[in-house]
C-alpha positions, 0 to 999 in steps of 0.5 A: 500500500502507498504512503498516506499524507494527511493533515493532523489538524483538518484531516485533509489528504494531500499529494505531497508532504512539503511544508504545512497543510495547504488547506489549513496550515496545520502539521502534515503526517505521513503514514507508511503501513507495514505488515502488523506495524504502522509507522508514522512521522510528523515534524521529524519525529517517528511514531509507530503502532505495533498491534499483535497477539499476546503469547497466551492469547489476547491483544497487545498494542504498543504505540509511540505517538508523533508527540513522543508519548508512549503506551503499552496496552494489552487485553488478555481474557478479562484483564486489561493493562496499560502503561503510558509515558509522557508527554501528555497528548490527550484532552484538548491537545489530542483533539486534532489527532482524534478528528483526523482518525475519525476522518481517516476511518470514514474515508476507509469505509467509503464515506465522503467527508469534508472538514468544515470550520469549527468554532471552539467557543461554542464547543465544536472540537471539529466539524465535518460534512459527511455525505451531506450532513453537517456533523459536529465531532465532540472528543472526550478522553477515557480516564481510568482514574482521577489521578491517572493522567496526572501520574503520566505527566509526572513520569508514568501512569499504569493500571490494571483492571477487569473488562467491567471496570474499563466499560465503566470508564467509557460509560462515565466519559459518555454520560458526562459529555451527554449532560452538556448538550440538549437533545436537539444538538446531539442528533448530528453529533459524533461523540469520539471517545479517545482511547488512543493510548488504550487501543485494545479497548476499541474492539469487539470484547469491550463493545459487546460488554458495553452494549450488554451492560448499558445498551446503545449509547446513541439511542440512550443519550440521543447522539448521532454516533458514539465511537471509540477512537484508537491510534489509527483508523483501523482501531475505531469502534462504533458503540451501537448504531451510527448515522455515519 
């Protein structure tokens, strides 16, 4: 497969990686896929995603982001484990990355998508035109505990949990975000739960358990879609129904 050249800010696909994005001026990212590993570089830094089975079954993802932050996460049976090292690249700092992954995933499944201007003052983390719909993308980060990301900032954050606990992290993030918007604003909103450093959660095991425990979050909370967004466009999971 050929390299993909994409703007990390607006998600635009470009013909060459020369200078900043010609559409928005943002940083340009080059993705070169290999068998089992996806290598990325941005602003002279190389990022990698290594997704592999574990020796005793399950899945492990080792991710080095273009920012330099690193994570090692695994899901074996019912046991989830993650270690993340700084710098912090979640929250507002992670929004462009998540929106770019959403766009790349939509392109991968054949959806026509165009980035539109977003207004941060009214709470728009990103705005996309998807097959004629104007869709607001809202990003929320999955948080294992109140102290987790603070520990990452200080040197390293790590935690082990069972799958039920990880479902609770995702559900809490969705519930808190759902409280912020009236019903009529959410029908054309894609809620992207950032699990970039916990990519094994964007899989069928968590999806099945979430739906069995809490039901479809799009129906329950009136969102157009709720997606778990991992490190690449291949690590994206729709929780229940999605308009897109």
